C-alpha positions in Angstrom: -19.4 15.9 29.4 -16.8 13.2 29.9 -18.4 12.3 33.2 -21.6 11.2 31.5 -19.9 8.8 29.2 -17.4 7.5 31.8 -20.3 6.1 33.8 -21.2 3.6 31.1 -19.5 0.3 31.5 -17.4 -0.9 28.6 -18.3 -4.1 27.0 -16.2 -6.9 28.4 -14.6 -9.1 25.8 -12.8 -12.3 26.5 -9.5 -13.1 24.8 -11.1 -15.9 22.7 -14.0 -13.9 21.3 -12.3 -12.8 18.2 -10.8 -16.3 17.8 -14.3 -17.8 18.2 -15.7 -15.5 15.5 -12.9 -16.6 13.1 -13.4 -20.3 13.8 -17.2 -20.0 13.4 -16.8 -18.2 10.1 -14.7 -21.1 8.8 -17.2 -23.7 10.0 -20.2 -21.9 8.4 -19.3 -22.4 4.8 -18.6 -26.1 5.3 -21.9 -26.6 7.1 -24.0 -24.6 4.6 -22.7 -26.7 1.7 -23.5 -30.0 3.5 -26.8 -29.2 5.1 -28.6 -26.7 2.9 -30.8 -29.3 1.2 -31.6 -31.2 4.4 -33.0 -28.3 6.3 -35.5 -26.8 3.8 -38.6 -28.1 5.5 -37.5 -27.7 9.2 -38.8 -25.1 11.6 -36.3 -22.8 13.3 -36.0 -24.8 16.6 -35.8 -28.1 14.8 -33.1 -26.6 12.5 -31.1 -25.3 15.5 -31.1 -28.7 17.2 -30.2 -30.5 14.0 -27.3 -28.1 13.3 -26.0 -28.3 16.8 -25.8 -32.1 16.4 -24.2 -32.0 13.0 -21.9 -29.0 13.7 -20.3 -30.3 16.9 -17.8 -32.6 15.1 -16.7 -29.8 12.7 -16.4 -27.2 15.5 -14.5 -29.6 17.8 -12.0 -30.4 15.0 -11.4 -26.7 14.2 -10.9 -25.8 17.9 -8.5 -28.7 18.4 -6.5 -27.5 15.3 -6.4 -24.0 16.8 -5.1 -25.3 20.1 -2.5 -27.5 18.3 -1.3 -24.3 16.4 -0.7 -22.7 19.8 -3.2 -19.9 19.3 -5.2 -20.8 22.5 -4.4 -22.7 25.7 -5.9 -26.1 26.1 -7.6 -25.1 29.3 -10.1 -22.9 27.4 -11.1 -25.7 25.0 -14.6 -26.5 26.3 -15.5 -22.8 26.6 -14.3 -22.1 23.1 -16.2 -25.1 21.6 -19.4 -23.9 23.2 -18.9 -20.3 22.0 -18.0 -21.4 18.5 -20.9 -23.8 18.3 -23.5 -21.2 19.3 -22.1 -18.6 16.9 -22.0 -21.1 14.0 -25.5 -22.3 14.6 -26.8 -18.8 14.8 -25.1 -17.8 11.5 -26.2 -20.9 9.6 -29.8 -20.6 10.8 -29.8 -16.9 9.8 -28.4 -17.6 6.4 -30.7 -20.5 5.7 -33.9 -18.6 6.8 -33.2 -15.3 5.2 -34.7 -14.9 1.7 -32.3 -13.9 -1.1 -31.9 -10.2 -1.9 -33.1 -9.4 -5.3 -32.3 -6.0 -6.9 -35.3 -4.4 -8.4 -34.7 -1.8 -11.1 -36.0 1.6 -10.2 -37.0 3.5 -13.4 -38.8 6.1 -11.5 -35.6 7.5 -10.1 -34.6 9.1 -13.4 -38.0 10.9 -13.6 -37.7 12.0 -10.0 -34.4 13.7 -10.4 -35.6 15.5 -13.6 -38.5 17.1 -11.8 
């Protein structure tokens, strides 16, 4: 049985992947606050381009702070900026386009359990 599962390749993760997720999460809240009202009438591709342009300065600043803190070598700066920028844009577009979740009361559940 172990032979079957050992034939699958493990997902390769780069050392900066977890760090890119953390930086992207910190950039998302700032961008959502600033850009929510400006992107209401945009299509998805237009919104992605607009967000990439606006998010670059925020992402670059956060990555440079991370390098200054010594959490990442300066040689990986460009790769990390690209990864964080794409993750940030993806999360912001997803959050802006998804409708809010509204809880609907379910009165029929009480009747169903009694039957």
